[in-house]
CHARMM-style PDB file with segment names, atoms N, HN, CA, C and O in Angstrom:
ATOM      1  N   MET     1     -76.218  20.677   5.089  1.00  0.00      PROA
ATOM      2  CA  MET     1     -74.989  21.210   4.544  1.00  0.00      PROA
ATOM      3  C   MET     1     -74.495  22.318   5.465  1.00  0.00      PROA
ATOM      4  O   MET     1     -75.291  23.075   6.022  1.00  0.00      PROA
ATOM      5  N   ASN     2     -73.181  22.409   5.622  1.00  0.00      PROA
ATOM      6  HN  ASN     2     -72.534  21.794   5.170  1.00  0.00      PROA
ATOM      7  CA  ASN     2     -72.580  23.424   6.482  1.00  0.00      PROA
ATOM      8  C   ASN     2     -72.621  24.795   5.828  1.00  0.00      PROA
ATOM      9  O   ASN     2     -72.461  24.921   4.614  1.00  0.00      PROA
ATOM     10  N   GLU     3     -72.837  25.819   6.642  1.00  0.00      PROA
ATOM     11  HN  GLU     3     -72.967  25.716   7.629  1.00  0.00      PROA
ATOM     12  CA  GLU     3     -72.870  27.182   6.142  1.00  0.00      PROA
ATOM     13  C   GLU     3     -71.446  27.710   5.987  1.00  0.00      PROA
ATOM     14  O   GLU     3     -70.575  27.427   6.809  1.00  0.00      PROA
ATOM     15  N   LEU     4     -71.221  28.477   4.925  1.00  0.00      PROA
ATOM     16  HN  LEU     4     -71.928  28.707   4.256  1.00  0.00      PROA
ATOM     17  CA  LEU     4     -69.901  29.054   4.706  1.00  0.00      PROA
ATOM     18  C   LEU     4     -69.617  30.114   5.760  1.00  0.00      PROA
ATOM     19  O   LEU     4     -70.487  30.922   6.086  1.00  0.00      PROA
ATOM     20  N   LYS     5     -68.408  30.110   6.289  1.00  0.00      PROA
ATOM     21  HN  LYS     5     -67.702  29.453   6.025  1.00  0.00      PROA
ATOM     22  CA  LYS     5     -68.044  31.059   7.334  1.00  0.00      PROA
ATOM     23  C   LYS     5     -67.225  32.221   6.797  1.00  0.00      PROA
ATOM     24  O   LYS     5     -67.335  33.338   7.301  1.00  0.00      PROA
ATOM     25  N   ASN     6     -66.407  31.973   5.783  1.00  0.00      PROA
ATOM     26  HN  ASN     6     -66.318  31.065   5.374  1.00  0.00      PROA
ATOM     27  CA  ASN     6     -65.502  33.005   5.275  1.00  0.00      PROA
ATOM     28  C   ASN     6     -65.881  33.418   3.863  1.00  0.00      PROA
ATOM     29  O   ASN     6     -65.063  33.330   2.947  1.00  0.00      PROA
ATOM     30  N   ARG     7     -67.091  33.858   3.683  1.00  0.00      PROA
ATOM     31  HN  ARG     7     -67.756  33.929   4.427  1.00  0.00      PROA
ATOM     32  CA  ARG     7     -67.544  34.259   2.344  1.00  0.00      PROA
ATOM     33  C   ARG     7     -67.068  35.678   2.052  1.00  0.00      PROA
ATOM     34  O   ARG     7     -67.353  36.600   2.817  1.00  0.00      PROA
ATOM     35  N   ASN     8     -66.357  35.852   0.970  1.00  0.00      PROA
ATOM     36  HN  ASN     8     -66.126  35.103   0.349  1.00  0.00      PROA
ATOM     37  CA  ASN     8     -65.843  37.148   0.563  1.00  0.00      PROA
ATOM     38  C   ASN     8     -66.589  37.585  -0.691  1.00  0.00      PROA
ATOM     39  O   ASN     8     -66.372  37.036  -1.771  1.00  0.00      PROA
ATOM     40  N   PHE     9     -67.468  38.572  -0.546  1.00  0.00      PROA
ATOM     41  HN  PHE     9     -67.644  39.018   0.332  1.00  0.00      PROA
ATOM     42  CA  PHE     9     -68.274  39.022  -1.680  1.00  0.00      PROA
ATOM     43  C   PHE     9     -67.476  39.908  -2.634  1.00  0.00      PROA
ATOM     44  O   PHE     9     -67.903  40.141  -3.765  1.00  0.00      PROA
ATOM     45  N   ASN    10     -66.331  40.399  -2.192  1.00  0.00      PROA
ATOM     46  HN  ASN    10     -65.984  40.210  -1.273  1.00  0.00      PROA
ATOM     47  CA  ASN    10     -65.487  41.243  -3.038  1.00  0.00      PROA
ATOM     48  C   ASN    10     -64.255  40.485  -3.508  1.00  0.00      PROA
ATOM     49  O   ASN    10     -63.208  41.088  -3.741  1.00  0.00      PROA
ATOM     50  N   GLY    11     -64.370  39.181  -3.649  1.00  0.00      PROA
ATOM     51  HN  GLY    11     -65.221  38.691  -3.460  1.00  0.00      PROA
ATOM     52  CA  GLY    11     -63.241  38.347  -4.056  1.00  0.00      PROA
ATOM     53  C   GLY    11     -62.834  38.627  -5.486  1.00  0.00      PROA
ATOM     54  O   GLY    11     -63.607  39.170  -6.275  1.00  0.00      PROA
ATOM     55  N   GLU    12     -61.626  38.254  -5.801  1.00  0.00      PROA
ATOM     56  HN  GLU    12     -60.999  37.813  -5.160  1.00  0.00      PROA
ATOM     57  CA  GLU    12     -61.133  38.443  -7.156  1.00  0.00      PROA
ATOM     58  C   GLU    12     -60.924  37.087  -7.817  1.00  0.00      PROA
ATOM     59  O   GLU    12     -60.583  36.106  -7.157  1.00  0.00      PROA
ATOM     60  N   LEU    13     -61.129  37.047  -9.111  1.00  0.00      PROA
ATOM     61  HN  LEU    13     -61.406  37.845  -9.647  1.00  0.00      PROA
ATOM     62  CA  LEU    13     -60.913  35.821  -9.876  1.00  0.00      PROA
ATOM     63  C   LEU    13     -59.514  35.856 -10.461  1.00  0.00      PROA
ATOM     64  O   LEU    13     -59.098  36.857 -11.044  1.00  0.00      PROA
ATOM     65  N   LEU    14     -58.798  34.766 -10.303  1.00  0.00      PROA
ATOM     66  HN  LEU    14     -59.136  33.952  -9.830  1.00  0.00      PROA
ATOM     67  CA  LEU    14     -57.439  34.676 -10.815  1.00  0.00      PROA
ATOM     68  C   LEU    14     -57.314  33.481 -11.742  1.00  0.00      PROA
ATOM     69  O   LEU    14     -58.011  32.480 -11.581  1.00  0.00      PROA
ATOM     70  N   THR    15     -56.426  33.595 -12.705  1.00  0.00      PROA
ATOM     71  HN  THR    15     -55.859  34.409 -12.836  1.00  0.00      PROA
ATOM     72  CA  THR    15     -56.111  32.452 -13.556  1.00  0.00      PROA
ATOM     73  C   THR    15     -55.157  31.543 -12.795  1.00  0.00      PROA
ATOM     74  O   THR    15     -54.629  31.918 -11.748  1.00  0.00      PROA
ATOM     75  N   TYR    16     -54.942  30.342 -13.332  1.00  0.00      PROA
ATOM     76  HN  TYR    16     -55.371  30.038 -14.183  1.00  0.00      PROA
ATOM     77  CA  TYR    16     -53.992  29.430 -12.698  1.00  0.00      PROA
ATOM     78  C   TYR    16     -52.607  30.066 -12.616  1.00  0.00      PROA
ATOM     79  O   TYR    16     -51.937  29.974 -11.588  1.00  0.00      PROA
ATOM     80  N   ARG    17     -52.184  30.705 -13.691  1.00  0.00      PROA
ATOM     81  HN  ARG    17     -52.728  30.780 -14.527  1.00  0.00      PROA
ATOM     82  CA  ARG    17     -50.848  31.304 -13.731  1.00  0.00      PROA
ATOM     83  C   ARG    17     -50.719  32.425 -12.695  1.00  0.00      PROA
ATOM     84  O   ARG    17     -49.702  32.513 -12.007  1.00  0.00      PROA
ATOM     85  N   GLN    18     -51.740  33.281 -12.580  1.00  0.00      PROA
ATOM     86  HN  GLN    18     -52.566  33.209 -13.139  1.00  0.00      PROA
ATOM     87  CA  GLN    18     -51.702  34.361 -11.599  1.00  0.00      PROA
ATOM     88  C   GLN    18     -51.642  33.813 -10.179  1.00  0.00      PROA
ATOM     89  O   GLN    18     -50.901  34.323  -9.339  1.00  0.00      PROA
ATOM     90  N   THR    19     -52.423  32.777  -9.919  1.00  0.00      PROA
ATOM     91  HN  THR    19     -53.025  32.363 -10.602  1.00  0.00      PROA
ATOM     92  CA  THR    19     -52.431  32.172  -8.590  1.00  0.00      PROA
ATOM     93  C   THR    19     -51.094  31.531  -8.275  1.00  0.00      PROA
ATOM     94  O   THR    19     -50.599  31.656  -7.156  1.00  0.00      PROA
ATOM     95  N   ALA    20     -50.505  30.852  -9.237  1.00  0.00      PROA
ATOM     96  HN  ALA    20     -50.908  30.751 -10.147  1.00  0.00      PROA
ATOM     97  CA  ALA    20     -49.205  30.211  -9.032  1.00  0.00      PROA
ATOM     98  C   ALA    20     -48.131  31.254  -8.718  1.00  0.00      PROA
ATOM     99  O   ALA    20     -47.302  31.047  -7.832  1.00  0.00      PROA
ATOM    100  N   GLU    21     -48.147  32.365  -9.440  1.00  0.00      PROA
ATOM    101  HN  GLU    21     -48.821  32.533 -10.160  1.00  0.00      PROA
ATOM    102  CA  GLU    21     -47.161  33.415  -9.197  1.00  0.00      PROA
ATOM    103  C   GLU    21     -47.370  34.071  -7.835  1.00  0.00      PROA
ATOM    104  O   GLU    21     -46.408  34.355  -7.121  1.00  0.00      PROA
ATOM    105  N   LYS    22     -48.634  34.309  -7.479  1.00  0.00      PROA
ATOM    106  HN  LYS    22     -49.415  34.078  -8.059  1.00  0.00      PROA
ATOM    107  CA  LYS    22     -48.949  34.963  -6.211  1.00  0.00      PROA
ATOM    108  C   LYS    22     -48.621  34.076  -5.015  1.00  0.00      PROA
ATOM    109  O   LYS    22     -48.188  34.574  -3.976  1.00  0.00      PROA
ATOM    110  N   SER    23     -48.822  32.772  -5.149  1.00  0.00      PROA
ATOM    111  HN  SER    23     -49.174  32.367  -5.993  1.00  0.00      PROA
ATOM    112  CA  SER    23     -48.625  31.857  -4.025  1.00  0.00      PROA
ATOM    113  C   SER    23     -47.275  31.142  -4.062  1.00  0.00      PROA
ATOM    114  O   SER    23     -46.957  30.375  -3.153  1.00  0.00      PROA
ATOM    115  N   ASN    24     -46.481  31.387  -5.106  1.00  0.00      PROA
ATOM    116  HN  ASN    24     -46.740  32.010  -5.845  1.00  0.00      PROA
ATOM    117  CA  ASN    24     -45.177  30.763  -5.263  1.00  0.00      PROA
ATOM    118  C   ASN    24     -45.279  29.232  -5.290  1.00  0.00      PROA
ATOM    119  O   ASN    24     -44.474  28.535  -4.673  1.00  0.00      PROA
ATOM    120  N   MET    25     -46.274  28.727  -6.010  1.00  0.00      PROA
ATOM    121  HN  MET    25     -46.928  29.293  -6.512  1.00  0.00      PROA
ATOM    122  CA  MET    25     -46.454  27.289  -6.207  1.00  0.00      PROA
ATOM    123  C   MET    25     -46.463  27.008  -7.704  1.00  0.00      PROA
ATOM    124  O   MET    25     -46.543  27.927  -8.518  1.00  0.00      PROA
ATOM    125  N   GLY    26     -46.381  25.744  -8.053  1.00  0.00      PROA
ATOM    126  HN  GLY    26     -46.315  24.997  -7.392  1.00  0.00      PROA
ATOM    127  CA  GLY    26     -46.457  25.349  -9.446  1.00  0.00      PROA
ATOM    128  C   GLY    26     -47.898  25.336  -9.933  1.00  0.00      PROA
ATOM    129  O   GLY    26     -48.835  25.249  -9.139  1.00  0.00      PROA
ATOM    130  N   ILE    27     -48.061  25.425 -11.247  1.00  0.00      PROA
ATOM    131  HN  ILE    27     -47.299  25.497 -11.891  1.00  0.00      PROA
ATOM    132  CA  ILE    27     -49.405  25.458 -11.825  1.00  0.00      PROA
ATOM    133  C   ILE    27     -50.150  24.158 -11.558  1.00  0.00      PROA
ATOM    134  O   ILE    27     -51.345  24.186 -11.264  1.00  0.00      PROA
ATOM    135  N   ASN    28     -49.467  23.018 -11.654  1.00  0.00      PROA
ATOM    136  HN  ASN    28     -48.496  22.996 -11.892  1.00  0.00      PROA
ATOM    137  CA  ASN    28     -50.133  21.737 -11.397  1.00  0.00      PROA
ATOM    138  C   ASN    28     -50.642  21.650  -9.962  1.00  0.00      PROA
ATOM    139  O   ASN    28     -51.732  21.132  -9.724  1.00  0.00      PROA
ATOM    140  N   THR    29     -49.867  22.151  -9.007  1.00  0.00      PROA
ATOM    141  HN  THR    29     -48.981  22.572  -9.200  1.00  0.00      PROA
ATOM    142  CA  THR    29     -50.292  22.157  -7.610  1.00  0.00      PROA
ATOM    143  C   THR    29     -51.509  23.054  -7.425  1.00  0.00      PROA
ATOM    144  O   THR    29     -52.452  22.692  -6.722  1.00  0.00      PROA
ATOM    145  N   VAL    30     -51.486  24.220  -8.055  1.00  0.00      PROA
ATOM    146  HN  VAL    30     -50.719  24.513  -8.626  1.00  0.00      PROA
ATOM    147  CA  VAL    30     -52.613  25.151  -7.966  1.00  0.00      PROA
ATOM    148  C   VAL    30     -53.874  24.517  -8.561  1.00  0.00      PROA
ATOM    149  O   VAL    30     -54.956  24.628  -7.985  1.00  0.00      PROA
ATOM    150  N   MET    31     -53.734  23.855  -9.712  1.00  0.00      PROA
ATOM    151  HN  MET    31     -52.855  23.765 -10.180  1.00  0.00      PROA
ATOM    152  CA  MET    31     -54.874  23.204 -10.350  1.00  0.00      PROA
ATOM    153  C   MET    31     -55.446  22.116  -9.450  1.00  0.00      PROA
ATOM    154  O   MET    31     -56.664  21.991  -9.318  1.00  0.00      PROA
ATOM    155  N   LYS    32     -54.568  21.329  -8.830  1.00  0.00      PROA
ATOM    156  HN  LYS    32     -53.579  21.431  -8.937  1.00  0.00      PROA
ATOM    157  CA  LYS    32     -54.999  20.250  -7.949  1.00  0.00      PROA
ATOM    158  C   LYS    32     -55.743  20.807  -6.733  1.00  0.00      PROA
ATOM    159  O   LYS    32     -56.808  20.304  -6.374  1.00  0.00      PROA
ATOM    160  N   LEU    33     -55.187  21.845  -6.099  1.00  0.00      PROA
ATOM    161  HN  LEU    33     -54.322  22.254  -6.391  1.00  0.00      PROA
ATOM    162  CA  LEU    33     -55.825  22.442  -4.931  1.00  0.00      PROA
ATOM    163  C   LEU    33     -57.169  23.084  -5.277  1.00  0.00      PROA
ATOM    164  O   LEU    33     -58.127  22.978  -4.511  1.00  0.00      PROA
ATOM    165  N   ALA    34     -57.236  23.742  -6.419  1.00  0.00      PROA
ATOM    166  HN  ALA    34     -56.458  23.828  -7.041  1.00  0.00      PROA
ATOM    167  CA  ALA    34     -58.488  24.378  -6.838  1.00  0.00      PROA
ATOM    168  C   ALA    34     -59.577  23.333  -7.073  1.00  0.00      PROA
ATOM    169  O   ALA    34     -60.729  23.530  -6.685  1.00  0.00      PROA
ATOM    170  N   LYS    35     -59.211  22.235  -7.702  1.00  0.00      PROA
ATOM    171  HN  LYS    35     -58.276  22.075  -8.018  1.00  0.00      PROA
ATOM    172  CA  LYS    35     -60.179  21.173  -7.966  1.00  0.00      PROA
ATOM    173  C   LYS    35     -60.655  20.528  -6.665  1.00  0.00      PROA
ATOM    174  O   LYS    35     -61.851  20.299  -6.483  1.00  0.00      PROA
ATOM    175  N   GLU    36     -59.718  20.238  -5.762  1.00  0.00      PROA
ATOM    176  HN  GLU    36     -58.746  20.424  -5.909  1.00  0.00      PROA
ATOM    177  CA  GLU    36     -60.071  19.607  -4.493  1.00  0.00      PROA
ATOM    178  C   GLU    36     -60.953  20.498  -3.622  1.00  0.00      PROA
ATOM    179  O   GLU    36     -61.837  20.004  -2.921  1.00  0.00      PROA
ATOM    180  N   SER    37     -60.714  21.810  -3.663  1.00  0.00      PROA
ATOM    181  HN  SER    37     -59.996  22.211  -4.232  1.00  0.00      PROA
ATOM    182  CA  SER    37     -61.470  22.723  -2.801  1.00  0.00      PROA
ATOM    183  C   SER    37     -62.781  23.181  -3.425  1.00  0.00      PROA
ATOM    184  O   SER    37     -63.591  23.823  -2.757  1.00  0.00      PROA
ATOM    185  N   GLY    38     -63.000  22.859  -4.695  1.00  0.00      PROA
ATOM    186  HN  GLY    38     -62.342  22.337  -5.238  1.00  0.00      PROA
ATOM    187  CA  GLY    38     -64.232  23.271  -5.366  1.00  0.00      PROA
ATOM    188  C   GLY    38     -64.223  24.746  -5.722  1.00  0.00      PROA
ATOM    189  O   GLY    38     -65.278  25.378  -5.780  1.00  0.00      PROA
ATOM    190  N   ALA    39     -63.051  25.297  -5.959  1.00  0.00      PROA
ATOM    191  HN  ALA    39     -62.194  24.784  -5.911  1.00  0.00      PROA
ATOM    192  CA  ALA    39     -62.917  26.726  -6.216  1.00  0.00      PROA
ATOM    193  C   ALA    39     -62.886  27.069  -7.700  1.00  0.00      PROA
ATOM    194  O   ALA    39     -62.540  28.195  -8.060  1.00  0.00      PROA
ATOM    195  N   LEU    40     -63.235  26.133  -8.560  1.00  0.00      PROA
ATOM    196  HN  LEU    40     -63.515  25.218  -8.268  1.00  0.00      PROA
ATOM    197  CA  LEU    40     -63.197  26.394  -9.993  1.00  0.00      PROA
ATOM    198  C   LEU    40     -64.418  27.182 -10.439  1.00  0.00      PROA
ATOM    199  O   LEU    40     -65.548  26.856 -10.074  1.00  0.00      PROA
ATOM    200  N   VAL    41     -64.185  28.215 -11.225  1.00  0.00      PROA
ATOM    201  HN  VAL    41     -63.268  28.480 -11.522  1.00  0.00      PROA
ATOM    202  CA  VAL    41     -65.260  28.998 -11.826  1.00  0.00      PROA
ATOM    203  C   VAL    41     -64.982  29.051 -13.311  1.00  0.00      PROA
ATOM    204  O   VAL    41     -63.966  29.600 -13.736  1.00  0.00      PROA
ATOM    205  N   LYS    42     -65.868  28.489 -14.098  1.00  0.00      PROA
ATOM    206  HN  LYS    42     -66.694  28.042 -13.753  1.00  0.00      PROA
ATOM    207  CA  LYS    42     -65.682  28.478 -15.539  1.00  0.00      PROA
ATOM    208  C   LYS    42     -66.480  29.633 -16.133  1.00  0.00      PROA
ATOM    209  O   LYS    42     -67.674  29.784 -15.873  1.00  0.00      PROA
ATOM    210  N   ILE    43     -65.796  30.442 -16.934  1.00  0.00      PROA
ATOM    211  HN  ILE    43     -64.826  30.319 -17.145  1.00  0.00      PROA
ATOM    212  CA  ILE    43     -66.432  31.596 -17.562  1.00  0.00      PROA
ATOM    213  C   ILE    43     -66.351  31.431 -19.065  1.00  0.00      PROA
ATOM    214  O   ILE    43     -65.269  31.219 -19.613  1.00  0.00      PROA
ATOM    215  N   GLY    44     -67.472  31.527 -19.724  1.00  0.00      PROA
ATOM    216  HN  GLY    44     -68.351  31.700 -19.279  1.00  0.00      PROA
ATOM    217  CA  GLY    44     -67.488  31.404 -21.178  1.00  0.00      PROA
ATOM    218  C   GLY    44     -67.595  29.962 -21.616  1.00  0.00      PROA
ATOM    219  O   GLY    44     -67.813  29.060 -20.807  1.00  0.00      PROA
ATOM    220  N   LYS    45     -67.437  29.760 -22.919  1.00  0.00      PROA
ATOM    221  HN  LYS    45     -67.260  30.492 -23.576  1.00  0.00      PROA
ATOM    222  CA  LYS    45     -67.540  28.427 -23.497  1.00  0.00      PROA
ATOM    223  C   LYS    45     -66.164  27.800 -23.634  1.00  0.00      PROA
ATOM    224  O   LYS    45     -65.166  28.495 -23.826  1.00  0.00      PROA
ATOM    225  N   ILE    46     -66.122  26.503 -23.536  1.00  0.00      PROA
ATOM    226  HN  ILE    46     -66.932  25.938 -23.380  1.00  0.00      PROA
ATOM    227  CA  ILE    46     -64.889  25.763 -23.768  1.00  0.00      PROA
ATOM    228  C   ILE    46     -65.049  25.032 -25.084  1.00  0.00      PROA
ATOM    229  O   ILE    46     -65.969  24.229 -25.238  1.00  0.00      PROA
ATOM    230  N   PHE    47     -64.175  25.296 -26.027  1.00  0.00      PROA
ATOM    231  HN  PHE    47     -63.428  25.948 -25.902  1.00  0.00      PROA
ATOM    232  CA  PHE    47     -64.274  24.708 -27.352  1.00  0.00      PROA
ATOM    233  C   PHE    47     -63.402  23.505 -27.464  1.00  0.00      PROA
ATOM    234  OT1 PHE    47     -63.355  22.872 -28.519  1.00  0.00      PROA
TER     235      PHE     47
END
């Protein structure tokens, strides 16, 4: 497996809406990119 090169230990967690506003993209596009890149972090339980 390849080693990560750009690891940011002080990264911030954003919601889909926050990311969409910050990047000026739609929520569906942000969700698609997050899923494809493996950047999803689930916190808590999903009911």
